VEXLUMVEX-380900 format. One record per atom (N, C-alpha, C, O): x, y, z; chain; atom name; residue number from 1. Coordinates in steps of 0.001 Angstrom, whole numbers, plus 500000, padded with zeros to 6 digits. Layout:
# VEXLUMVEX-380900
PT     c1     c2     c3 kette atom  nr
PT      X      Y      Z     A   CA NUM
...
END
This chain:
# VEXLUMVEX-380900
PT     c1     c2     c3 kette atom  nr
PT 474909 487665 557951     A    N   1
PT 474077 488142 556881     A   CA   1
PT 474673 489384 556232     A    C   1
PT 474548 489594 555026     A    O   1
PT 475303 490179 557030     A    N   2
PT 475892 491415 556557     A   CA   2
PT 477041 491142 555589     A    C   2
PT 477187 491857 554598     A    O   2
PT 477857 490123 555853     A    N   3
PT 478962 489799 554955     A   CA   3
PT 478442 489219 553641     A    C   3
PT 479051 489426 552591     A    O   3
PT 477318 488492 553690     A    N   4
PT 476713 487975 552454     A   CA   4
PT 476208 489113 551591     A    C   4
PT 476357 489082 550369     A    O   4
PT 475623 490099 552203     A    N   5
PT 475100 491246 551467     A   CA   5
PT 476243 492038 550854     A    C   5
PT 476157 492456 549700     A    O   5
PT 477298 492247 551604     A    N   6
PT 478437 493003 551071     A   CA   6
PT 479128 492211 549952     A    C   6
PT 479589 492810 548980     A    O   6
PT 479208 490894 550068     A    N   7
PT 479792 490070 549005     A   CA   7
PT 478950 490149 547741     A    C   7
PT 479484 490248 546636     A    O   7
PT 477639 490105 547904     A    N   8
PT 476736 490215 546761     A   CA   8
PT 476870 491585 546108     A    C   8
PT 476889 491697 544882     A    O   8
PT 476962 492608 546920     A    N   9
PT 477108 493975 546410     A   CA   9
PT 478429 494118 545630     A    C   9
PT 478454 494747 544572     A    O   9
PT 479520 493540 546148     A    N  10
PT 480818 493599 545461     A   CA  10
PT 480750 492851 544132     A    C  10
PT 481296 493327 543138     A    O  10
PT 480097 491699 544091     A    N  11
PT 479960 490932 542845     A   CA  11
PT 479177 491722 541804     A    C  11
PT 479561 491773 540635     A    O  11
PT 478086 492333 542229     A    N  12
PT 477271 493122 541296     A   CA  12
PT 478068 494324 540801     A    C  12
PT 477994 494669 539621     A    O  12
PT 478833 494969 541691     A    N  13
PT 479650 496118 541303     A   CA  13
PT 480718 495700 540295     A    C  13
PT 480968 496424 539331     A    O  13
PT 481348 494552 540500     A    N  14
PT 482359 494050 539564     A   CA  14
PT 481751 493745 538192     A    C  14
PT 482348 494053 537161     A    O  14
PT 480567 493140 538187     A    N  15
PT 479894 492871 536915     A   CA  15
PT 479555 494165 536186     A    C  15
PT 479707 494249 534967     A    O  15
PT 479098 495170 536922     A    N  16
PT 478764 496457 536319     A   CA  16
PT 480017 497115 535738     A    C  16
PT 479977 497655 534632     A    O  16
PT 481112 497073 536466     A    N  17
PT 482363 497652 535991     A   CA  17
PT 482838 496919 534741     A    C  17
PT 483254 497554 533772     A    O  17
PT 482779 495591 534755     A    N  18
PT 483175 494813 533582     A   CA  18
PT 482306 495164 532384     A    C  18
PT 482806 495273 531265     A    O  18
PT 481004 495343 532610     A    N  19
PT 480102 495689 531519     A   CA  19
PT 480506 497028 530903     A    C  19
PT 480608 497140 529681     A    O  19
PT 480736 498044 531739     A    N  20
PT 481043 499374 531229     A   CA  20
PT 482455 499492 530662     A    C  20
PT 482704 500337 529803     A    O  20
PT 483377 498659 531130     A    N  21
PT 484753 498747 530645     A   CA  21
PT 484998 497838 529437     A    C  21
PT 485732 498209 528521     A    O  21
PT 484393 496659 529434     A    N  22
PT 484696 495691 528376     A   CA  22
PT 483565 495502 527364     A    C  22
PT 483778 495661 526162     A    O  22
PT 482408 495175 527824     A    N  23
PT 481326 494741 526935     A   CA  23
PT 480706 495904 526167     A    C  23
PT 480526 495813 524952     A    O  23
PT 480384 496971 526843     A    N  24
PT 479691 498096 526199     A   CA  24
PT 480524 498722 525074     A    C  24
PT 479982 498926 523988     A    O  24
PT 481819 499039 525272     A    N  25
PT 482611 499599 524163     A   CA  25
PT 482737 498637 522975     A    C  25
PT 482749 499067 521822     A    O  25
PT 482831 497340 523265     A    N  26
PT 482931 496361 522183     A   CA  26
PT 481651 496337 521362     A    C  26
PT 481705 496293 520133     A    O  26
PT 480509 496364 522020     A    N  27
PT 479232 496380 521294     A   CA  27
PT 479075 497649 520475     A    C  27
PT 478558 497613 519359     A    O  27
PT 479525 498777 521032     A    N  28
PT 479447 500044 520306     A   CA  28
PT 480306 499978 519044     A    C  28
PT 479879 500420 517977     A    O  28
PT 481511 499431 519163     A    N  29
PT 482408 499286 518015     A   CA  29
PT 481798 498351 516971     A    C  29
PT 481880 498624 515773     A    O  29
PT 481188 497250 517417     A    N  30
PT 480541 496324 516484     A   CA  30
PT 479403 497004 515736     A    C  30
PT 479231 496780 514538     A    O  30
PT 478623 497831 516426     A    N  31
PT 477531 498565 515772     A   CA  31
PT 478071 499521 514720     A    C  31
PT 477534 499604 513615     A    O  31
PT 479147 500253 515067     A    N  32
PT 479741 501192 514108     A   CA  32
PT 480273 500450 512885     A    C  32
PT 480089 500906 511756     A    O  32
PT 480930 499314 513098     A    N  33
PT 481458 498522 511980     A   CA  33
PT 480330 498013 511087     A    C  33
PT 480436 498059 509862     A    O  33
PT 479249 497528 511700     A    N  34
PT 478110 497033 510924     A   CA  34
PT 477490 498162 510112     A    C  34
PT 477140 497970 508948     A    O  34
PT 477353 499331 510717     A    N  35
PT 476795 500481 510015     A   CA  35
PT 477689 500872 508836     A    C  35
PT 477197 501161 507746     A    O  35
PT 479009 500879 509063     A    N  36
PT 479952 501210 507999     A   CA  36
PT 479841 500215 506851     A    C  36
PT 479827 500613 505686     A    O  36
PT 479763 498925 507170     A    N  37
PT 479671 497903 506118     A   CA  37
PT 478332 497957 505393     A    C  37
PT 478264 497698 504191     A    O  37
PT 477265 498293 506121     A    N  38
PT 475953 498399 505488     A   CA  38
PT 475865 499614 504576     A    C  38
PT 475090 499610 503620     A    O  38
PT 476647 500657 504855     A    N  39
PT 476595 501886 504061     A   CA  39
PT 477633 501932 502947     A    C  39
PT 477839 502981 502337     A    O  39
PT 478287 500806 502675     A    N  40
PT 479239 500757 501569     A   CA  40
PT 478524 501042 500264     A    C  40
PT 477384 500623 500063     A    O  40
PT 479204 501760 499375     A    N  41
PT 478637 502005 498052     A   CA  41
PT 479732 501900 496998     A    C  41
PT 480916 502019 497316     A    O  41
PT 479351 501683 495773     A    N  42
PT 480294 501557 494678     A   CA  42
PT 481083 502862 494579     A    C  42
PT 480512 503952 494615     A    O  42
PT 482405 502732 494455     A    N  43
PT 483269 503901 494359     A   CA  43
PT 484019 504209 495639     A    C  43
PT 484980 504978 495618     A    O  43
PT 483598 503623 496762     A    N  44
PT 484291 503852 498037     A   CA  44
PT 485670 503205 498014     A    C  44
PT 485832 502091 497514     A    O  44
PT 486663 503906 498556     A    N  45
PT 487999 503343 498754     A   CA  45
PT 487990 502640 500103     A    C  45
PT 487585 503229 501106     A    O  45
PT 488433 501384 500137     A    N  46
PT 488382 500608 501381     A   CA  46
PT 489710 499919 501647     A    C  46
PT 490555 499775 500763     A    O  46
PT 489865 499496 502909     A    N  47
PT 490975 498636 503308     A   CA  47
PT 490359 497414 503949     A    C  47
PT 489523 497536 504845     A    O  47
PT 490762 496229 503501     A    N  48
PT 490237 494999 504089     A   CA  48
PT 490961 494721 505402     A    C  48
PT 491960 495366 505719     A    O  48
PT 490452 493762 506157     A    N  49
PT 491103 493411 507418     A   CA  49
PT 492466 492784 507174     A    C  49
PT 493285 492704 508090     A    O  49
PT 492715 492341 505955     A    N  50
PT 494014 491781 505596     A   CA  50
PT 494987 492812 505051     A    C  50
PT 496141 492490 504769     A    O  50
PT 494521 494071 504899     A    N  51
PT 495399 495138 504442     A   CA  51
PT 495336 495436 502959     A    C  51
PT 496109 496262 502473     A    O  51
PT 494435 494786 502214     A    N  52
PT 494309 495033 500781     A   CA  52
PT 493532 496333 500589     A    C  52
PT 492464 496519 501172     A    O  52
PT 494079 497231 499765     A    N  53
PT 493440 498518 499499     A   CA  53
PT 492839 498471 498111     A    C  53
PT 493477 497999 497170     A    O  53
PT 491616 498955 497976     A    N  54
PT 490983 498966 496671     A   CA  54
PT 489739 499815 496645     A    C  54
PT 489342 500403 497651     A    O  54
PT 489125 499871 495467     A    N  55
PT 487912 500653 495254     A   CA  55
PT 486761 499692 494982     A    C  55
PT 486896 498770 494178     A    O  55
PT 485638 499904 495644     A    N  56
PT 484477 499035 495488     A   CA  56
PT 483917 499215 494078     A    C  56
PT 483620 500332 493656     A    O  56
PT 483776 498093 493349     A    N  57
PT 483217 498147 492000     A   CA  57
PT 481860 497449 491896     A    C  57
PT 481103 497692 490956     A    O  57
PT 481555 496568 492880     A    N  58
PT 480261 495881 492832     A   CA  58
PT 479924 495380 494227     A    C  58
PT 480785 494906 494968     A    O  58
PT 478648 495499 494559     A    N  59
PT 478153 494983 495840     A   CA  59
PT 476943 494121 495534     A    C  59
PT 475994 494559 494884     A    O  59
PT 476995 492879 496018     A    N  60
PT 475864 491978 495811     A   CA  60
PT 475693 491157 497080     A    C  60
PT 476551 490346 497429     A    O  60
PT 474584 491373 497760     A    N  61
PT 474271 490692 499015     A   CA  61
PT 475425 490862 500016     A    C  61
PT 475736 491975 500439     A    O  61
PT 476047 489740 500384     A    N  62
PT 477119 489777 501371     A   CA  62
PT 478493 489857 500707     A    C  62
PT 479508 489822 501402     A    O  62
PT 478547 489962 499388     A    N  63
PT 479806 489982 498645     A   CA  63
PT 480118 491395 498164     A    C  63
PT 479237 492125 497711     A    O  63
PT 481402 491764 498273     A    N  64
PT 481879 493058 497800     A   CA  64
PT 483057 492788 496874     A    C  64
PT 484009 492107 497255     A    O  64
PT 482994 493326 495650     A    N  65
PT 484086 493167 494702     A   CA  65
PT 484840 494486 494650     A    C  65
PT 484247 495551 494477     A    O  65
PT 486171 494398 494803     A    N  66
PT 486982 495607 494747     A   CA  66
PT 487989 495491 493622     A    C  66
PT 488369 494390 493222     A    O  66
PT 488422 496646 493111     A    N  67
PT 489476 496708 492100     A   CA  67
PT 490709 497279 492782     A    C  67
PT 490653 498328 493424     A    O  67
PT 491815 496577 492635     A    N  68
PT 493060 497033 493251     A   CA  68
PT 494053 497401 492167     A    C  68
PT 493989 496852 491068     A    O  68
PT 494947 498296 492441     A    N  69
PT 496056 498714 491587     A   CA  69
PT 495585 499322 490273     A    C  69
PT 494391 499389 489980     A    O  69
PT 496549 499754 489510     A    N  70
PT 496269 500376 488217     A   CA  70
PT 495778 499346 487204     A    C  70
PT 495100 499700 486240     A    O  70
PT 496114 498078 487416     A    N  71
PT 495702 497020 486495     A   CA  71
PT 494238 496633 486699     A    C  71
PT 493695 495814 485958     A    O  71
PT 493602 497234 487716     A    N  72
PT 492196 496963 488021     A   CA  72
PT 491937 495482 488297     A    C  72
PT 490942 494922 487836     A    O  72
PT 492829 494860 489046     A    N  73
PT 492644 493477 489461     A   CA  73
PT 491439 493406 490383     A    C  73
PT 491364 494147 491363     A    O  73
PT 490501 492528 490083     A    N  74
PT 489274 492448 490870     A   CA  74
PT 489364 491311 491874     A    C  74
PT 489730 490187 491529     A    O  74
PT 489023 491619 493125     A    N  75
PT 489006 490636 494203     A   CA  75
PT 487641 490693 494862     A    C  75
PT 487046 491764 494983     A    O  75
PT 487147 489536 495289     A    N  76
PT 485839 489475 495928     A   CA  76
PT 486008 489112 497397     A    C  76
PT 486739 488182 497738     A    O  76
PT 485323 489856 498261     A    N  77
PT 485384 489637 499701     A   CA  77
PT 483971 489601 500268     A    C  77
PT 483025 490077 499640     A    O  77
PT 483840 489038 501453     A    N  78
PT 482574 489172 502172     A   CA  78
PT 482584 490529 502860     A    C  78
PT 483648 491108 503080     A    O  78
PT 481411 491034 503196     A    N  79
PT 481336 492339 503859     A   CA  79
PT 482118 492353 505169     A    C  79
PT 482694 493373 505547     A    O  79
PT 482133 491217 505854     A    N  80
PT 482821 491173 507150     A   CA  80
PT 484334 491338 507012     A    C  80
PT 485011 491601 508006     A    O  80
PT 484880 491189 505799     A    N  81
PT 486318 491345 505590     A   CA  81
PT 486716 492794 505356     A    C  81
PT 487904 493092 505234     A    O  81
PT 485741 493705 505290     A    N  82
PT 486043 495120 505091     A   CA  82
PT 486449 495711 506432     A    C  82
PT 485679 495686 507392     A    O  82
PT 487666 496244 506492     A    N  83
PT 488184 496808 507738     A   CA  83
PT 487724 498233 507970     A    C  83
PT 487259 498576 509057     A    O  83
PT 487859 499078 506927     A    N  84
PT 487406 500460 507057     A   CA  84
PT 487308 501100 505691     A    C  84
PT 487903 500640 504716     A    O  84
PT 486545 502167 505646     A    N  85
PT 486384 502949 504432     A   CA  85
PT 487329 504139 504545     A    C  85
PT 487341 504841 505556     A    O  85
PT 488121 504358 503495     A    N  86
PT 489044 505486 503512     A   CA  86
PT 488288 506764 503188     A    C  86
PT 487527 506824 502222     A    O  86
PT 488506 507771 503997     A    N  87
PT 487923 509080 503733     A   CA  87
PT 488978 509981 503146     A    C  87
PT 490107 509550 502910     A    O  87
PT 488626 511227 502907     A    N  88
PT 489569 512190 502345     A   CA  88
PT 490767 512392 503259     A    C  88
PT 491880 512602 502776     A    O  88
PT 490560 512332 504577     A    N  89
PT 491667 512550 505517     A   CA  89
PT 492655 511404 505507     A    C  89
PT 493802 511589 505914     A    O  89
PT 492245 510203 505048     A    N  90
PT 493137 509047 505023     A   CA  90
PT 494004 509005 503771     A    C  90
PT 495040 508341 503760     A    O  90
PT 493591 509709 502710     A    N  91
PT 494313 509659 501453     A   CA  91
PT 495311 510803 501403     A    C  91
PT 495007 511901 501868     A    O  91
PT 496507 510569 500844     A    N  92
PT 497504 511627 500777     A   CA  92
PT 497018 512773 499899     A    C  92
PT 496509 512550 498800     A    O  92
PT 497176 513990 500386     A    N  93
PT 496715 515153 499628     A   CA  93
PT 497722 515504 498550     A    C  93
PT 498872 515068 498588     A    O  93
PT 497273 516300 497587     A    N  94
PT 498176 516704 496517     A   CA  94
PT 499248 517640 497064     A    C  94
PT 500349 517688 496517     A    O  94
PT 498951 518394 498144     A    N  95
PT 499959 519261 498768     A   CA  95
PT 501087 518418 499345     A    C  95
PT 502258 518771 499211     A    O  95
PT 500739 517302 499988     A    N  96
PT 501754 516432 500569     A   CA  96
PT 502627 515836 499473     A    C  96
PT 503841 515715 499639     A    O  96
PT 502011 515466 498356     A    N  97
PT 502780 514919 497242     A   CA  97
PT 503729 515980 496684     A    C  97
PT 504886 515685 496385     A    O  97
PT 503240 517215 496545     A    N  98
PT 504061 518299 496013     A   CA  98
PT 505234 518593 496943     A    C  98
PT 506349 518832 496478     A    O  98
PT 504988 518576 498258     A    N  99
PT 506064 518824 499210     A   CA  99
PT 507119 517728 499127     A    C  99
PT 508316 518008 499200     A    O  99
PT 506681 516487 498977     A    N 100
PT 507622 515382 498882     A   CA 100
PT 508475 515521 497623     A    C 100
PT 509683 515287 497655     A    O 100
PT 507841 515902 496515     A    N 101
PT 508579 516035 495275     A   CA 101
PT 509560 517196 495333     A    C 101
PT 510668 517102 494804     A    O 101
PT 509154 518307 495982     A    N 102
PT 510048 519458 496051     A   CA 102
PT 511219 519193 496986     A    C 102
PT 512274 519810 496840     A    O 102
PT 511051 518290 497943     A    N 103
PT 512124 517977 498876     A   CA 103
PT 513216 517148 498206     A    C 103
PT 514382 517220 498593     A    O 103
PT 512837 516366 497210     A    N 104
PT 513808 515540 496507     A   CA 104
PT 514484 516368 495417     A    C 104
PT 513803 517096 494695     A    O 104
PT 515811 516273 495282     A    N 105
PT 516471 517028 494221     A   CA 105
PT 516044 516490 492860     A    C 105
PT 515922 515281 492663     A    O 105
PT 515821 517397 491940     A    N 106
PT 515360 516997 490619     A   CA 106
PT 516542 516489 489807     A    C 106
PT 517592 517129 489753     A    O 106
PT 516364 515353 489189     A    N 107
PT 517425 514721 488411     A   CA 107
PT 517262 515105 486951     A    C 107
PT 516143 515198 486448     A    O 107
PT 518355 515323 486288     A    N 108
PT 518308 515724 484887     A   CA 108
PT 517918 514543 484017     A    C 108
PT 518535 513479 484066     A    O 108
PT 516890 514752 483230     A    N 109
PT 516460 513773 482245     A   CA 109
PT 516283 514507 480924     A    C 109
PT 516232 515737 480909     A    O 109
PT 516190 513785 479823     A    N 110
PT 516000 514494 478554     A   CA 110
PT 514771 515415 478562     A    C 110
PT 514766 516445 477889     A    O 110
PT 513744 515051 479312     A    N 111
PT 512526 515860 479330     A   CA 111
PT 512666 517138 480147     A    C 111
PT 512074 518158 479794     A    O 111
PT 513439 517104 481237     A    N 112
PT 513501 518285 482096     A   CA 112
PT 514840 519007 482068     A    C 112
PT 515076 519878 482904     A    O 112
PT 515715 518676 481139     A    N 113
PT 517042 519274 481100     A   CA 113
PT 516967 520782 480845     A    C 113
PT 517751 521540 481417     A    O 113
PT 516045 521222 480004     A    N 114
PT 515895 522655 479739     A   CA 114
PT 515351 523378 480959     A    C 114
PT 515728 524516 481240     A    O 114
PT 514470 522714 481673     A    N 115
PT 513863 523325 482851     A   CA 115
PT 514897 523566 483940     A    C 115
PT 514831 524573 484644     A    O 115
PT 515841 522665 484084     A    N 116
PT 516871 522828 485106     A   CA 116
PT 517736 524053 484837     A    C 116
PT 518013 524835 485746     A    O 116
PT 518155 524215 483605     A    N 117
PT 518828 525436 483194     A   CA 117
PT 520269 525586 483626     A    C 117
PT 521075 526069 482830     A    O 117
PT 520641 525210 484815     A    N 118
PT 522002 525408 485293     A   CA 118
PT 522958 524490 484537     A    C 118
PT 522804 523269 484559     A    O 118
PT 523931 525077 483879     A    N 119
PT 524845 524315 483032     A   CA 119
PT 525664 523306 483829     A    C 119
PT 525896 522188 483369     A    O 119
PT 526097 523697 485016     A    N 120
PT 526937 522799 485807     A   CA 120
PT 526152 521574 486256     A    C 120
PT 526653 520451 486196     A    O 120
PT 524926 521794 486703     A    N 121
PT 524087 520671 487146     A   CA 121
PT 523809 519724 485997     A    C 121
PT 523849 518504 486151     A    O 121
PT 523528 520305 484847     A    N 122
PT 523232 519497 483668     A   CA 122
PT 524470 518702 483261     A    C 122
PT 524379 517514 482953     A    O 122
PT 525614 519356 483260     A    N 123
PT 526854 518678 482885     A   CA 123
PT 527157 517529 483847     A    C 123
PT 527574 516449 483428     A    O 123
PT 526942 517774 485141     A    N 124
PT 527163 516740 486142     A   CA 124
PT 526227 515557 485924     A    C 124
PT 526644 514400 485963     A    O 124
PT 524959 515869 485696     A    N 125
PT 523964 514818 485507     A   CA 125
PT 524256 514004 484252     A    C 125
PT 524116 512781 484255     A    O 125
PT 524660 514679 483183     A    N 126
PT 524964 513980 481936     A   CA 126
PT 526202 513105 482117     A    C 126
PT 526253 511987 481606     A    O 126
PT 527194 513609 482841     A    N 127
PT 528407 512833 483094     A   CA 127
PT 528087 511578 483895     A    C 127
PT 528574 510494 483574     A    O 127
PT 527266 511720 484942     A    N 128
PT 526869 510562 485746     A   CA 128
PT 526131 509530 484900     A    C 128
PT 526389 508330 484986     A    O 128
PT 525209 510028 484083     A    N 129
PT 524438 509117 483230     A   CA 129
PT 525355 508399 482242     A    C 129
PT 525190 507205 481992     A    O 129
PT 526309 509120 481689     A    N 130
PT 527231 508521 480727     A   CA 130
PT 528082 507447 481393     A    C 130
PT 528328 506398 480797     A    O 130
PT 528533 507691 482618     A    N 131
PT 529331 506695 483345     A   CA 131
PT 528506 505432 483606     A    C 131
PT 528997 504316 483438     A    O 131
PT 527259 505618 484014     A    N 132
PT 526392 504463 484271     A   CA 132
PT 526187 503649 482996     A    C 132
PT 526245 502420 483018     A    O 132
PT 525952 504335 481904     A    N 133
PT 525731 503655 480621     A   CA 133
PT 527003 502918 480200     A    C 133
PT 526942 501792 479707     A    O 133
PT 528157 503566 480400     A    N 134
PT 529444 502956 480030     A   CA 134
PT 529659 501659 480809     A    C 134
PT 530088 500655 480241     A    O 134
PT 529357 501681 482117     A    N 135
PT 529508 500486 482945     A   CA 135
PT 528569 499377 482481     A    C 135
PT 528966 498214 482404     A    O 135
PT 527336 499735 482177     A    N 136
PT 526367 498739 481724     A   CA 136
PT 526798 498123 480401     A    C 136
PT 526664 496916 480200     A    O 136
PT 527311 498943 479507     A    N 137
PT 527751 498439 478201     A   CA 137
PT 528932 497493 478371     A    C 137
PT 528978 496439 477737     A    O 137
PT 529893 497862 479229     A    N 138
PT 531061 496985 479407     A   CA 138
PT 530653 495653 480035     A    C 138
PT 531205 494613 479675     A    O 138
PT 529697 495666 480965     A    N 139
PT 529193 494420 481545     A   CA 139
PT 528511 493566 480484     A    C 139
PT 528677 492347 480455     A    O 139
PT 527745 494212 479616     A    N 140
PT 527047 493486 478552     A   CA 140
PT 528043 492880 477575     A    C 140
PT 527871 491743 477135     A    O 140
PT 529078 493628 477238     A    N 141
PT 530098 493114 476317     A   CA 141
PT 530788 491894 476922     A    C 141
PT 531033 490911 476223     A    O 141
PT 531101 491949 478211     A    N 142
PT 531721 490799 478867     A   CA 142
PT 530813 489573 478809     A    C 142
PT 531274 488466 478533     A    O 142
PT 529529 489773 479069     A    N 143
PT 528588 488660 479022     A   CA 143
PT 528491 488073 477617     A    C 143
PT 528439 486854 477453     A    O 143
PT 528466 488933 476612     A    N 144
PT 528388 488466 475223     A   CA 144
PT 529654 487696 474860     A    C 144
PT 529576 486658 474203     A    O 144
PT 530828 488194 475283     A    N 145
PT 532090 487480 475021     A   CA 145
PT 532072 486091 475648     A    C 145
PT 532451 485110 475008     A    O 145
PT 531628 486010 476905     A    N 146
PT 531558 484717 477578     A   CA 146
PT 530619 483765 476840     A    C 146
PT 530930 482589 476653     A    O 146
PT 529474 484286 476426     A    N 147
PT 528506 483452 475707     A   CA 147
PT 529080 482982 474379     A    C 147
PT 528861 481840 473976     A    O 147
PT 529816 483859 473692     A    N 148
PT 530416 483484 472407     A   CA 148
PT 531466 482395 472604     A    C 148
PT 531547 481459 471809     A    O 148
PT 532272 482514 473660     A    N 149
PT 533286 481493 473936     A   CA 149
PT 532631 480155 474252     A    C 149
PT 533078 479113 473772     A    O 149
PT 531576 480182 475055     A    N 150
PT 530871 478942 475379     A   CA 150
PT 530248 478324 474136     A    C 150
PT 530249 477104 473973     A    O 150
PT 529716 479173 473259     A    N 151
PT 529114 478668 472022     A   CA 151
PT 530190 478041 471122     A    C 151
PT 529967 477003 470499     A    O 151
PT 531366 478696 471066     A    N 152
PT 532453 478158 470244     A   CA 152
PT 532914 476813 470788     A    C 152
PT 533172 475889 470017     A    O 152
PT 533021 476694 472108     A    N 153
PT 533430 475419 472722     A   CA 153
PT 532373 474337 472455     A    C 153
PT 532710 473180 472204     A    O 153
PT 531115 474723 472511     A    N 154
PT 530038 473754 472257     A   CA 154
PT 530093 473267 470816     A    C 154
PT 529855 472089 470551     A    O 154
PT 530406 474162 469883     A    N 155
PT 530496 473787 468459     A   CA 155
PT 531667 472826 468256     A    C 155
PT 531566 471848 467515     A    O 155
PT 532791 473130 468938     A    N 156
PT 533983 472257 468792     A   CA 156
PT 533673 470864 469333     A    C 156
PT 534073 469867 468732     A    O 156
PT 532969 470784 470454     A    N 157
PT 532629 469482 471030     A   CA 157
PT 531652 468740 470125     A    C 157
PT 531690 467513 470041     A    O 157
PT 530802 469461 469467     A    N 158
PT 529782 468856 468607     A   CA 158
PT 530416 468252 467375     A    C 158
PT 529959 467216 466892     A    O 158
PT 531472 468882 466849     A    N 159
PT 532107 468427 465596     A   CA 159
PT 532874 467206 465777     A    C 159
PT 533465 466701 464823     A    O 159
END
C-alpha cells in the first residue's frame, strides 16, 4: 500500500510540475496576446505573425486592415494574425538615425557641395562622378552602335 501511495504522490507531483512549467506560462501568454489584440486601435504600428509591418487603418469585428509602405498598400488580416504592437522602444529613434548618418562619410552631390567646403574632397568627388558618367556613356555608345549594325543588317536582309 505504501508503494501505491508514493507512486500516486509522484504522479500528482509530476502533473503539478508540468502545469507550472508548461501550461500556466502558455495560458498567461495567450491572455496577454488576446488583450493586446483586443486593445488594437487605428494608428497603431503592428507586426503580423508573418513579419509584415504596417499601421492599422481600420478595424471591423475580427478583421484588421493595415497600410504598409509609403505607397499605403492596404492589406486585411484577422486579429489572430497580429503578432505584436510596436511601441516607441521598438521603433528606431531619430538619434540612432542621426548617428548612422554621421558615421557614413558624406558624398558630394550638387546639393551639398557647398556644405562640404573642402576643395580637395569636392575635386575628388567630382572626378569620381565624372569617371562613372564617362564609363556609362561609353557603354551606352557601344550598345547603340551594336543596335545600329543589327538594324542595318536587318534592312539589307529585308531588301
